[in-house]
C-alpha positions as CSV (number, residue, x, y, z in Angstrom):
1,M,0.0,0.0,0.0
2,K,1.3,3.4,-0.9
3,L,1.7,6.2,1.6
4,G,-1.2,8.2,0.1
5,E,-3.5,5.2,0.3
6,R,-2.4,4.6,3.9
7,I,-3.2,8.3,4.8
8,A,-6.7,7.9,3.2
9,E,-7.3,4.6,5.0
10,L,-6.3,6.0,8.4
11,R,-8.3,9.2,7.8
12,K,-11.5,7.3,7.0
13,K,-10.9,5.0,10.0
14,T,-11.0,8.0,12.3
15,G,-14.1,9.3,10.5
16,M,-12.5,12.6,9.4
17,T,-13.0,14.5,6.1
18,Q,-10.1,15.8,4.1
19,E,-11.0,19.3,5.3
20,E,-11.0,18.3,9.0
21,L,-7.7,16.4,8.7
22,A,-6.2,19.4,6.8
23,E,-7.2,21.8,9.5
24,K,-5.7,19.6,12.3
25,V,-2.4,19.1,10.4
26,G,-2.1,22.7,9.5
27,V,-2.5,22.4,5.7
28,V,-5.2,23.1,3.1
29,R,-7.6,20.4,1.9
30,Q,-6.0,20.2,-1.5
31,T,-2.7,19.2,0.1
32,I,-4.4,16.2,1.8
33,S,-6.1,15.3,-1.5
34,K,-2.7,15.4,-3.3
35,W,-1.1,13.2,-0.6
36,E,-3.9,10.7,-0.8
37,L,-3.7,10.6,-4.6
38,G,0.1,10.2,-4.4
39,E,0.8,13.3,-6.4
40,T,2.9,14.7,-3.5
41,A,4.1,13.4,-0.1
42,P,4.2,15.1,3.3
43,D,7.6,16.3,4.5
44,L,9.0,14.9,7.8
45,E,7.3,17.5,10.0
46,Q,4.0,17.1,8.2
47,S,4.3,13.3,8.6
48,K,4.8,13.7,12.3
49,N,1.7,15.9,12.6
50,L,-0.3,13.4,10.5
51,A,0.7,10.5,12.7
52,D,-0.2,12.4,15.9
53,V,-3.7,13.4,14.5
54,L,-4.4,9.9,13.1
55,K,-3.2,8.4,16.4
56,V,-0.5,6.1,15.0
57,S,3.2,6.2,15.2
58,L,5.3,7.6,12.4
59,E,6.5,4.1,11.7
60,E,2.9,2.8,11.4
61,L,2.1,5.6,9.0
62,V,5.0,4.7,6.7
63,E,5.5,1.0,7.5
64,N,3.8,-0.3,4.4
65,Q,6.2,1.8,2.3
66,K,9.1,0.0,4.1
67,A,7.5,-3.3,3.4
68,I,7.1,-2.5,-0.3
69,K,10.7,-1.3,-0.5
70,K,11.8,-4.5,1.3
71,Q,9.7,-6.6,-1.0
72,N,11.1,-4.9,-4.1
73,K,14.6,-5.5,-2.8
74,Y,13.8,-9.2,-2.6
75,I,12.2,-9.3,-6.0
76,K,15.4,-7.6,-7.4
77,Y,17.6,-10.3,-5.8
78,I,15.4,-13.1,-7.1
79,L,15.5,-11.6,-10.6
80,I,19.3,-11.4,-10.4
81,I,19.5,-15.0,-9.3
82,V,17.1,-16.2,-12.0
83,A,19.1,-14.3,-14.6
84,F,22.3,-15.8,-13.3
85,I,20.8,-19.3,-13.5
86,I,19.6,-18.7,-17.1
87,V,23.1,-17.5,-18.1
88,C,24.7,-20.6,-16.6
89,L,22.2,-22.9,-18.3
90,V,22.9,-21.2,-21.7
91,G,26.6,-21.5,-21.1
92,V,26.3,-25.2,-20.3
93,K,24.3,-25.8,-23.4
94,I,26.8,-23.9,-25.6
95,Y,29.7,-25.8,-23.9
96,I,28.0,-29.2,-24.5
97,D,27.1,-28.3,-28.2
98,N,30.7,-27.2,-28.9
99,N,32.6,-29.8,-26.9
100,S,33.5,-32.8,-29.0
101,D,34.1,-35.0,-26.0
102,I,30.5,-35.0,-24.8
103,H,28.3,-37.3,-26.8
104,D,25.4,-39.7,-26.3
105,E,27.6,-42.8,-26.3
106,N,24.8,-44.9,-27.7
107,A,24.3,-42.6,-30.8
108,V,26.6,-44.4,-33.2
109,D,26.6,-45.4,-36.9
110,F,28.1,-48.7,-38.0
111,W,29.3,-49.3,-41.5
112,H,30.4,-52.6,-42.9
113,A,32.5,-52.8,-46.0
114,K,33.1,-56.1,-47.8
115,C,36.0,-55.6,-50.3
116,T,37.6,-58.1,-52.6
117,L,40.9,-57.8,-54.4
118,D,42.8,-60.6,-56.2
119,D,40.4,-63.2,-54.8
120,K,41.1,-62.1,-51.3
121,T,38.2,-60.6,-49.2
122,I,38.7,-58.2,-46.4
123,E,35.9,-56.9,-44.3
124,Y,36.1,-53.4,-42.8
125,Y,34.0,-52.2,-39.9
126,F,33.6,-48.5,-39.2
127,K,32.2,-47.0,-36.0
128,Y,31.6,-43.3,-35.6
129,Y,29.4,-41.0,-33.5
130,R,26.7,-39.2,-35.5
131,S,27.4,-35.9,-33.8
132,D,31.1,-35.9,-34.5
133,S,32.1,-38.4,-37.2
134,K,35.6,-36.7,-37.6
135,T,37.0,-37.2,-34.1
136,K,35.1,-40.3,-33.1
137,S,35.5,-42.6,-36.1
138,E,37.2,-46.0,-35.8
139,L,38.1,-48.5,-38.5
140,F,38.7,-52.2,-38.1
141,P,41.0,-53.9,-39.1
142,A,43.6,-51.2,-39.1
143,S,46.2,-53.3,-41.0
144,M,45.3,-51.9,-44.4
145,T,45.0,-48.3,-43.4
146,S,48.6,-47.3,-44.3
147,V,48.4,-49.1,-47.6
148,I,45.2,-47.4,-48.5
149,G,46.4,-44.0,-47.2
150,I,43.9,-43.5,-44.4
151,T,45.0,-41.2,-41.5
152,E,43.6,-40.7,-38.1
153,D,42.5,-37.2,-39.2
154,D,40.2,-38.5,-41.9
155,N,36.6,-38.4,-41.1
156,A,34.4,-41.5,-41.6
157,S,33.3,-40.4,-45.1
158,D,36.9,-39.9,-46.2
159,K,37.9,-43.3,-44.9
160,I,35.0,-44.9,-46.8
161,F,35.9,-43.0,-50.0
162,K,39.6,-43.9,-49.8
163,I,38.8,-47.6,-49.3
164,Q,36.4,-47.6,-52.3
165,E,38.9,-45.7,-54.5
166,Y,41.8,-48.1,-53.5
167,Y,39.8,-51.2,-54.5
168,K,38.4,-49.5,-57.7
169,I,41.9,-48.4,-58.9
170,N,43.3,-51.9,-58.2
171,N,40.4,-53.6,-60.1
172,G,38.7,-54.9,-57.0
173,T,35.2,-54.5,-55.6
174,C,34.0,-52.9,-52.4
175,E,30.4,-53.0,-51.1
176,I,29.5,-50.5,-48.3
177,I,26.5,-51.2,-46.0
178,E,25.3,-48.8,-43.3
179,E,24.0,-50.5,-40.2
180,D,22.1,-48.3,-37.7
181,Y,21.5,-49.7,-34.3
182,E,22.0,-48.7,-30.7
183,E,24.9,-50.2,-28.8
């Protein structure tokens, strides 16, 4: 409750009109009206006179103002805490989205390649994480990787392409099959 509303409430409780209160406080009726409407506020001396006439302490006259200020202070702190939490959550989300070491370990793609060259068949198995095929791809067996020219820096698509090209250039065949399933 605002100070003006409190003055009006206490005045009505005592059964006084604005004119009667104004006369006892030593101001004109329009001043009481402006106080009650919140257009102006009494100074310290006028507040003391108001409290005496309305038979309340100065603290009781303005206590609701203090409660409002205290409540506003708490609301401000709560908003700061909520904003901080939101900023932290956004930061965590950005970190997770950008950090290649954080993945759903079950979200993987498996590829199987059956390649034949000079009547010799070699089967390759690829495993890579959908969210980061470059840093989390694996190739088994690794024995042919140096012959084919595959490096650890190659992403899964590059590895598959290099294997297919190696067998094609050397008149072999290579069939690639994607196998999706959860590990």
